[in-house]
C-alpha positions as CSV (number, residue, x, y, z in Angstrom):
1,M,99.6,44.4,81.2
2,F,100.8,46.0,78.0
3,A,98.7,48.4,76.0
4,R,98.8,46.1,72.9
5,H,96.6,43.7,74.9
6,F,93.6,46.1,74.6
7,A,91.4,46.8,71.8
8,F,91.4,50.5,73.0
9,P,94.9,50.8,74.6
10,E,94.6,54.5,75.6
11,Q,91.6,53.9,77.8
12,H,92.6,50.3,78.7
13,R,89.4,49.0,77.5
14,E,88.5,45.5,76.1
15,F,91.2,43.3,77.2
16,L,92.3,40.7,74.7
17,E,93.9,37.9,76.7
18,D,92.1,34.9,75.2
19,A,89.4,33.9,72.6
20,N,86.5,34.6,75.1
21,H,87.8,38.1,75.6
22,V,88.3,38.7,71.9
23,R,84.7,37.7,71.2
24,A,83.5,39.8,74.0
25,A,85.4,42.8,72.6
26,I,84.0,42.3,69.2
27,A,80.5,42.4,70.5
28,R,81.3,45.5,72.6
29,V,83.2,47.6,70.2
30,K,80.3,49.8,69.4
31,Q,79.3,50.1,73.1
32,V,82.5,51.5,74.4
33,E,81.9,55.1,75.7
34,G,84.3,58.1,75.5
35,V,86.0,57.1,72.2
36,T,85.8,58.6,68.7
37,D,84.7,56.8,65.6
38,C,88.3,56.8,64.5
39,E,89.4,55.0,67.7
40,R,86.6,52.5,67.2
41,N,88.0,51.9,63.6
42,E,91.4,51.7,65.0
43,A,90.3,49.1,67.6
44,W,89.9,46.4,64.8
45,T,93.6,46.1,64.3
46,P,94.4,44.5,67.6
47,I,91.2,42.6,67.6
48,R,92.1,41.1,64.2
49,A,95.5,40.2,65.5
50,A,94.0,38.6,68.6
51,V,91.6,36.8,66.4
52,K,94.4,35.2,64.4
53,N,96.5,34.5,67.8
54,F,93.6,32.8,69.7
55,D,91.8,31.2,66.6
56,A,88.6,33.0,67.3
57,R,87.4,32.5,63.8
58,D,83.7,33.4,64.4
59,W,84.4,37.1,64.6
60,E,83.5,38.0,61.1
61,S,79.9,36.8,61.7
62,E,79.7,38.8,65.0
63,K,81.1,41.9,63.2
64,R,78.4,41.7,60.4
65,K,75.6,41.4,62.9
66,R,76.6,44.8,64.3
């Protein structure tokens, strides 16, 4: 697995291998422990790329709920 496949590559957290994993990562971004707010904000970059790659369009509504 490559680091780019994770929302949090340094911690190898929130694997982004398909649309279901992407949706789960979106739901858990604020729950990941041991990361800074800056790292949380940076996690959205690979998540956005994965959303486009896997066509997980409902991510915006999930993000707004949190």
